C-alpha positions in Angstrom: 13.5 -5.7 -4.4 16.8 -7.3 -3.6 17.1 -5.2 -0.4 13.5 -5.8 0.6 14.0 -9.6 0.2 17.1 -9.3 2.2 15.2 -7.6 5.0 12.8 -10.5 5.1 15.7 -13.0 5.0 14.4 -14.3 1.6 16.2 -15.1 -1.6 15.2 -12.9 -4.6 12.9 -14.9 -6.8 9.4 -14.9 -8.1 8.0 -16.6 -5.0 9.5 -14.0 -2.6 8.4 -11.1 -4.9 4.8 -12.5 -4.9 4.9 -12.8 -1.1 6.1 -9.2 -0.6 3.5 -7.9 -3.2 0.8 -9.7 -1.2 2.0 -8.1 2.0 1.9 -4.7 0.4 -1.6 -5.3 -0.9 -2.8 -6.6 2.5 -1.2 -4.1 4.8 -1.4 -0.8 2.9 -4.4 -1.6 0.6 -6.9 -1.9 3.5 -9.7 0.4 2.6 -11.7 2.7 4.9 -15.4 2.9 4.4 -17.6 6.0 4.6 -21.2 5.4 5.6 -23.9 8.0 5.8 -21.6 11.0 5.9 -21.8 14.3 3.9 -18.7 14.8 1.7 -18.5 17.8 -0.6 -22.1 18.6 0.0 -23.2 15.0 -1.1 -24.5 12.3 1.2 -22.3 9.2 0.9 -24.4 6.2 1.8 -21.5 3.7 1.3 -18.2 4.2 -0.4 -14.7 2.8 0.2 -11.4 4.6 -0.2 -8.0 2.9 -0.5 -4.8 4.6 0.7 -2.8 3.8 -2.5 -2.8 2.3 -5.9 0.2 0.3 -7.1 1.3 2.0 -10.4 3.6 -0.8 -11.7 3.7 -4.5 -10.9 6.5 -5.5 -8.6 9.1 -7.6 -10.3 12.3 -9.2 -9.1 14.4 -6.6 -10.9 12.4 -3.7 -9.6 14.5 -1.0 -7.9 11.5 0.9 -6.5 7.9 0.3 -5.6 5.8 3.0 -7.3 2.6 3.9 -5.4 0.0 6.6 -6.0 -1.4 8.0 -2.7 -5.1 8.7 -2.8 -5.6 12.2 -1.4 -9.3 11.5 -0.8 -8.3 8.8 1.6 -6.1 11.3 3.5 -8.8 13.9 3.5 -11.6 11.5 4.6 -9.3 10.1 7.4 -8.5 13.6 8.6 -12.1 14.7 8.6 -13.8 11.7 10.1 -11.3 9.9 12.3 -11.0 11.2 15.8 -7.2 10.7 16.1 -5.9 10.1 12.6 -2.4 8.6 12.3 -1.8 10.9 9.3 -1.5 14.2 11.1 0.6 17.0 9.5 
């Protein structure tokens, strides 16, 4: 977190960590929605998928940010988005 705060020109403290955590939630946590599509032979009327789940709270002494990537999000994006930004 010290390096991330430095990149933002912020001192390492609870306020800056909360700010950065909020950015992560806002930017990367934006879900996609599936409406009226067939997925795995089931009609999905409405369901959202998030790109990641934060595995541990971010703290000032954190050395890494641990995320779990949702493979369903990747699969849905690849299947239904015309030009997915997550191409192999």
